[in-house]
C-alpha positions as CSV (number, residue, x, y, z in Angstrom):
1,M,0.1,-0.1,0.1
2,A,1.4,3.8,-0.7
3,S,2.3,5.6,2.1
4,P,0.2,8.3,2.5
5,T,1.3,12.2,1.2
6,I,1.7,15.0,3.2
7,A,-1.3,16.4,1.9
8,S,-3.6,13.5,2.0
9,L,-3.0,13.2,6.2
10,I,-3.8,17.4,6.0
11,T,-7.0,16.4,4.2
12,A,-8.6,13.8,6.3
13,A,-7.2,15.6,9.6
14,A,-8.9,18.9,8.6
15,E,-12.3,16.6,7.9
16,R,-12.3,15.0,11.2
17,L,-11.5,18.8,13.0
18,Y,-14.6,19.3,11.1
19,L,-17.0,17.3,12.1
20,A,-15.6,17.1,15.4
21,G,-17.0,20.5,16.3
22,V,-13.5,22.2,16.9
23,A,-13.0,24.0,14.1
24,D,-16.2,26.4,12.7
25,S,-15.8,25.8,9.2
26,A,-14.0,23.3,7.0
27,A,-11.6,26.7,5.8
28,D,-10.6,26.9,9.8
29,A,-10.6,22.8,10.6
30,R,-8.0,22.7,7.4
31,R,-6.1,25.7,9.0
32,E,-5.8,23.7,12.3
33,A,-5.0,20.5,10.5
34,L,-2.4,22.3,8.7
35,Q,-1.0,24.4,12.1
36,L,-0.5,21.3,13.9
37,W,1.5,19.4,10.9
38,A,3.5,22.6,11.5
39,D,4.7,22.6,14.7
40,L,4.8,18.5,14.4
41,R,7.8,18.6,12.2
42,A,9.0,22.0,13.2
43,T,8.2,23.7,9.5
44,T,6.1,26.1,8.2
45,P,2.8,26.1,7.3
46,A,4.3,27.6,3.4
47,A,6.7,24.3,3.7
48,A,4.2,22.1,4.4
49,L,1.9,23.4,1.3
50,L,5.2,23.3,-1.3
51,D,5.8,19.6,0.1
52,R,2.5,18.8,0.1
53,D,2.7,15.7,-2.6
54,R,5.4,14.1,-0.2
55,P,5.3,10.6,1.0
56,V,5.3,10.3,4.6
57,T,6.3,7.3,7.2
58,S,3.9,5.4,8.9
59,D,5.4,6.3,12.2
60,V,5.3,9.7,11.7
61,A,1.5,9.4,10.6
62,A,0.0,7.9,12.8
63,E,1.8,10.2,15.0
64,F,0.0,13.3,13.5
65,E,-2.7,11.1,13.9
66,G,-2.3,11.0,17.3
67,W,-2.4,15.0,17.8
68,I,-5.5,15.1,15.4
69,A,-7.2,12.7,17.8
70,R,-6.3,14.7,20.5
71,R,-7.5,17.7,18.8
72,A,-10.8,16.4,17.5
73,A,-11.5,15.6,21.4
74,G,-11.3,19.2,22.9
75,E,-7.7,19.0,23.9
76,P,-6.6,23.1,22.7
77,R,-3.9,23.4,19.7
78,A,-1.3,24.9,22.1
79,Y,-1.7,22.0,25.2
80,V,-1.3,19.2,21.9
81,S,1.8,20.8,19.9
82,G,3.3,21.9,23.2
83,L,4.0,25.7,21.7
84,A,2.4,28.6,22.0
85,G,3.5,32.0,20.5
86,F,3.6,35.4,22.2
87,R,5.3,38.6,20.1
88,R,8.9,38.0,19.5
89,L,8.7,33.9,21.7
90,V,7.9,30.5,21.1
91,L,6.6,28.7,24.7
92,A,6.6,25.5,25.4
93,C,3.1,25.2,26.9
94,D,1.3,22.9,28.4
95,R,-1.6,22.2,31.4
96,R,0.7,23.1,33.8
97,A,0.0,27.2,32.8
98,L,-2.5,29.1,31.0
99,I,-2.6,29.3,26.9
100,P,-0.9,33.0,26.3
101,R,-3.5,34.4,24.9
102,P,-3.0,37.5,21.7
103,E,-4.6,39.8,23.7
104,T,-2.6,39.9,26.9
105,E,0.7,40.9,24.4
106,G,-0.2,44.9,24.5
107,L,0.2,44.6,28.3
108,I,3.9,44.4,27.0
109,D,4.1,47.4,24.9
110,L,1.6,49.5,27.8
111,V,4.4,48.8,30.2
112,L,7.4,49.9,27.6
113,S,5.2,53.1,26.8
114,R,6.4,53.8,30.2
115,V,9.4,52.0,31.9
116,R,12.0,50.3,30.3
117,T,15.0,50.1,32.9
118,G,15.5,49.6,36.2
119,R,13.6,46.6,38.0
120,A,10.5,44.1,36.6
121,A,8.5,42.2,38.0
122,D,5.4,39.7,36.6
123,I,2.6,38.3,38.8
124,G,1.2,35.1,38.1
125,T,3.8,34.5,35.2
126,G,2.9,31.0,34.0
127,T,4.5,30.6,31.4
128,G,6.6,32.9,32.1
129,C,5.3,35.1,28.9
130,L,5.2,38.6,30.6
131,A,8.4,38.4,31.8
132,L,10.1,37.0,29.1
133,S,9.4,39.5,27.2
134,L,10.0,42.2,29.3
135,A,13.4,40.5,29.5
136,I,14.0,40.3,25.8
137,E,12.3,43.6,24.8
138,A,13.5,46.3,27.1
139,A,16.6,46.9,29.2
140,F,15.3,46.1,32.9
141,T,18.9,44.9,34.5
142,E,16.5,42.4,36.0
143,V,12.9,40.8,36.2
144,L,11.6,38.3,38.8
145,A,9.2,36.3,37.6
146,V,6.5,35.0,40.5
147,D,4.0,32.3,40.4
148,S,2.5,30.3,43.5
149,S,2.5,27.3,41.4
150,A,5.8,24.9,41.4
151,A,4.9,23.5,38.2
152,A,3.7,26.6,36.1
153,L,7.6,27.9,37.3
154,A,9.0,25.3,36.6
155,L,7.8,25.3,32.7
156,A,8.6,29.0,32.7
157,R,12.1,28.3,33.8
158,E,12.1,25.6,30.8
159,N,11.2,28.7,28.3
160,A,13.3,30.7,29.8
161,R,16.6,28.5,29.1
162,T,16.1,29.2,25.3
163,V,15.6,33.3,25.9
164,L,18.5,35.6,26.1
165,G,17.9,39.4,28.0
166,A,17.9,40.6,30.9
167,P,18.8,38.1,34.2
168,T,15.1,36.5,34.9
169,H,14.5,34.9,38.6
170,F,11.8,32.9,39.4
171,L,10.2,33.5,43.3
172,R,7.6,30.8,44.2
173,G,5.0,33.2,46.3
174,D,1.1,34.4,46.6
175,L,0.8,37.7,44.1
176,C,3.5,40.3,45.8
177,E,4.7,38.5,48.7
178,P,8.3,37.2,48.2
179,L,9.0,40.8,46.6
180,R,10.8,43.2,48.6
181,P,9.5,47.0,49.6
182,A,10.2,49.8,47.4
183,S,12.6,47.3,45.3
184,L,10.6,47.9,41.6
185,D,9.6,50.2,38.9
186,A,7.6,48.2,37.0
187,L,5.1,45.5,37.9
188,V,3.0,43.5,35.3
189,G,0.2,40.5,35.9
190,N,-2.9,38.8,33.8
191,P,-4.4,38.1,37.8
192,P,-7.4,35.3,37.7
193,Y,-10.6,37.9,37.2
194,L,-14.0,35.2,36.8
195,T,-16.5,34.5,39.5
196,E,-17.3,30.7,40.0
197,R,-20.4,30.9,38.1
198,E,-18.4,32.1,35.1
199,Y,-15.8,29.4,35.1
200,A,-18.3,27.1,35.3
201,S,-19.9,28.9,31.6
202,L,-16.8,28.8,29.7
203,D,-16.4,27.0,26.7
204,G,-14.9,23.8,27.4
205,A,-11.7,23.8,25.5
206,V,-11.3,25.8,28.1
207,R,-12.8,25.8,31.6
208,D,-11.9,21.3,30.8
209,W,-8.4,22.0,30.4
210,E,-6.6,25.0,31.2
211,P,-6.2,25.5,35.5
212,A,-8.7,27.0,37.2
213,T,-6.2,28.4,39.4
214,A,-5.4,31.3,36.3
215,L,-8.8,32.1,36.2
216,V,-10.9,32.1,38.9
217,S,-10.4,34.6,41.9
218,G,-13.6,35.2,44.7
219,A,-17.2,36.0,44.8
220,D,-16.6,39.4,42.6
221,G,-13.7,37.8,40.3
222,L,-11.5,40.7,41.6
223,A,-10.4,39.1,45.1
224,A,-6.4,38.7,43.6
225,T,-6.5,42.5,41.2
226,T,-7.9,44.1,44.7
227,R,-4.8,42.6,46.5
228,L,-2.7,43.6,43.7
229,L,-3.9,46.8,43.5
230,D,-3.2,46.9,47.1
231,D,0.0,45.5,48.3
232,G,1.8,46.5,44.9
233,R,2.0,50.2,46.5
234,R,4.4,48.6,48.6
235,V,6.6,46.7,46.0
236,L,6.7,49.6,43.6
237,R,9.4,53.0,44.0
238,P,7.7,55.9,44.4
239,G,6.6,56.7,40.8
240,G,6.6,52.9,39.5
241,W,4.2,51.5,37.0
242,L,1.6,49.3,37.4
243,A,-0.4,47.2,34.2
244,L,-2.8,44.7,34.9
245,E,-4.8,42.4,32.4
246,L,-8.3,43.0,33.4
247,D,-12.0,41.5,32.5
248,C,-13.6,44.0,30.4
249,T,-17.2,43.7,32.6
250,R,-15.0,45.1,35.5
251,A,-12.4,47.4,33.9
252,A,-14.2,50.6,35.5
253,E,-15.0,49.2,39.1
254,T,-10.9,47.9,39.1
255,A,-10.3,51.8,37.8
256,R,-12.5,52.9,40.8
257,R,-11.0,50.5,43.8
258,A,-7.1,52.0,41.9
259,V,-8.1,55.7,42.2
260,A,-9.5,54.7,46.2
261,L,-6.1,53.3,47.1
262,G,-4.2,56.4,46.0
263,W,-2.9,55.7,42.4
264,Q,-1.6,58.2,39.8
265,E,-2.8,58.8,36.6
266,V,-5.0,55.5,36.3
267,V,-5.9,54.6,32.7
268,I,-8.1,52.1,30.9
269,H,-7.0,50.8,28.1
270,H,-8.5,48.9,25.1
271,D,-6.9,45.6,23.2
272,L,-7.1,44.9,19.6
273,F,-11.0,44.3,19.7
274,G,-12.3,47.4,21.4
275,R,-12.7,46.4,25.0
276,E,-11.5,47.8,28.2
277,R,-8.4,45.1,28.7
278,Y,-6.0,47.2,30.6
279,L,-5.4,48.9,33.4
280,L,-2.3,51.4,33.5
281,A,-1.5,53.4,36.8
282,R,1.4,54.6,38.8
283,R,2.5,55.2,42.6
284,S,2.5,58.3,43.9
285,E,5.5,60.4,44.3
286,L,4.7,61.6,47.8
287,S,4.4,58.5,49.3
């Protein structure tokens, strides 16, 4: 029996993904299948298309079909391939941490529009996407990556091995707890911001696979964010900057709490989709 080709494997995979309902259209299913093939073979979708008539060995075909079966069962593509792109980075990604989202990339631009030197910390680092982006895209002398999960920190350390930039150190602790007073020029984070009810209503591709601790935060969804607003004043130097990703439905309330706690220059910024997604604020020079 003739060996399958790249084209025939991708066509069969796309049909399976579409029938499984993990893609909204046949075209989307084909893009998913093509990207999974590219990830498996450490190539690009364009290169795969150019080589589409090339025969594939049975062991490689079986491995690809195993990936497609996992994706068809609802496992997120980033967990299937073990890879997630974030700005200039390609990160290892698995169930130890939340999958980096395109929206979160905008947080880096906001921070770097205000501060690019000194010491920075990323709270709830997960894969390390924010900490490592700060390390390679600015001139910080040190970046601290904090997470309460030992498993997530291990993943972030793995990703740091492939990144050349500012020294990045990993600290296990609850939010700002392991950080020294008045030691930072920038504090960033993408804290959990959902209620238990909102979490339960999430799409299964998120709810059934990604860590709940990275998504749920108290009865109003603002427990972690409020603590960061409060303790962030302790760890930032006077004039230091705080940048947080938010749930858009809680942006106004988050800004109100920031002002009440004495933060200056509090501004809510929109993401690429026009949603109120980020809070940027400055610690007072006088306190």
